[in-house]
N, C-alpha and C positions, 0 to 999 in steps of 0.2 A: 619903473616897473620892476618888481622882483620876480624873476622867472623861477627861482628856486622854491617858492612857496605856492606856485600856481597849481591848480588842479583842473586840467583839461582832459576830458574823455577823448582819447584818440579814436578817430573813425578810420578803421583799417582799410576800408574800401578806397578811401581818398589818398592813402599813402602811396600807392602805386602810381596814381596820376601825378602827384607832386614830384615823385622820384623821376618818372619819365620826362616830365617837363624840365626838370633841372638838367637831366642828361642831354636833352636836345638843345636847350638854350644856354645852359651854363649860368643861369640867373641865381646868384647867391641868395637873393630874397626868397625865392621859391624854396630853396633848400632850408633856409632859416625858418620858414613856416612849418615845414615837416619836422625839423629839429625841435622847434618850440613845443610841439605836441608831446615830446618825450623827454624834455629837459628835467622834469622832476624825477623820472625813472633813472636817468643818467646820473643826476646828482646823488640820488640814493645809492646807486652802485658805487660811485666814487667815494662817498662818505663811508660806506661799509668797508671798503678795502683800504682807504688811505687814513681813516680815523681822525681826520682833521678838516674842519670846515673850510679854511682858506685853501688848503691843498686840493680839496674836493672842487671848490669853485674854479681854481686854476685848471684843474683837469677837465672840467666841463667845457671850458673854452678851448683847451688843447684838442679835445675830442672833436669839436666842431671843425677845427682847422684840418684835422685828419680826414674828416668826413667829406670835405670839399673835394679831395682827390679820390678817396676810396669809394665814394658813391658812384663814381664813373667807372672805376676799375672792376668792381665786383658785380656779379649777377645776383641781385638781392631779390629773393622771392617774397619774404615778409620782413618789413623794415624793423618792426619792434624787436623780435628776437635777435636780428642781426646787429642792431645798434646796442643791444644789451651785451652781446659778446664782444663787440668792438670796445665798449666802455670798460668791461672787465679786463680785457687784454691790455688796454691802455694803462689802467691802474697797476696791473701786475708789472708792466714794463717800468712804470715810474718807481715802484718799490725796488725792483731789481737795479735800476740805475742809481737810486739813492744809496743802496748798499755799496755799489762800486765807488760812488763818490765819497762815502764815509771812509773807505779804505785809504784813500789819499786825501783826507779832509784837511781843512786849514788848521784844525786842532793838531793833526799829526805834524804839520809843517812847524807849528809853534813848539812842539815837543820833540823835534828831531834831535837825535843824539849828536849829530855833527854840527850843531849850532855852536857859535863861538864860546858862549859861556852857559852851558846847560843848567847850571845851578841858579842862574838868574836870567831866565829867557826873555824878560821884558826890559833888560838893561838898554842903555842908550846905544851901545855898539850893535846889539842885535836889531834894534829898531832901524838903525841906519842901513843895515844889510837888507832888511825886509823892504824898506823904501826903495833902495837901489834895485832890488829884484823886481819890485812892482813896476818900476820905470822900464824894465827890460821886456815886460809882457807886451804882446801885440795890443794895440789900442782897444779893440773890442773886448778882449779878455780882461784887460785892466779895468775898463769901465764897468763891466759886469761884476767882477769880483768886488770892486769898491762899493758898488750899489748894494750888492747882496750882503756883504759882511759888515761894512762900515755904516751904511745907511739903513741896513736891515730891511731892504725891500724884497718882496716876493718876486718870483719869476715873471708873473704877469705884469707887475708894476714896472719892472725893468724893461720888458718888451714894449710896454706902452710908452715909456719915457724915451727909449732909444730908437724905436721903430724896427728893432731886430725881431725875427720870428722867435716864438717861445722855445722851440727846440734848439735854436741857435744859442739863445741865452743860456740854457742848461749846459750846452756844449762848451761855451766860452768859460763858464764858471768852473766846470770840471777840468778843462784843459789848463785854465789859469792856475788853479790850485796845484795841479801836477807840476807845471812849469815853475811855480814859486818854490815848491819843495826841492826840485832839482837844483835851482839856482842857489837857494840858501845852503844846501848841503855842499855845493861846490865852494861857496864863500867860506865855509867853516873848515875846509880841509887844510 
């Protein structure tokens, strides 16, 4: 079933009942029913901000994960406008995080001035240093970085394959890249 192409007319009178039921019982299936009514809206918001279908689909799943806790924490009067704002803020945070990650991206690591032979950054000696530094990464960072860059998997695929939370995967990749850069620069000194 493709939730991204469904058109369900939300019955706003029912939203409060579903939300209250979820808050009382903590039943994710009830929250899922409420979320399903607005998944097309959420996907549209994500696509508008992220401008990439795969990133938007990943964001839709990430927003649901946030909703599990935030629906209990906030006093939600009308679910539709609230989930719209939640979705927009989630996407803006993703864009902000991506900019931070690009600052210390793997490309920057590969082009570091402190690398052993910057004129030939892919030479055998450099690759040995990179491999040595990869081995020094904590296991979760190493696994996430390898899957993201070498296997070209998206965040959600990594989360599904490893069982790590989506936000943890993003953190492991960001921290792994930073640690790689630091290690490579130390090796080149």
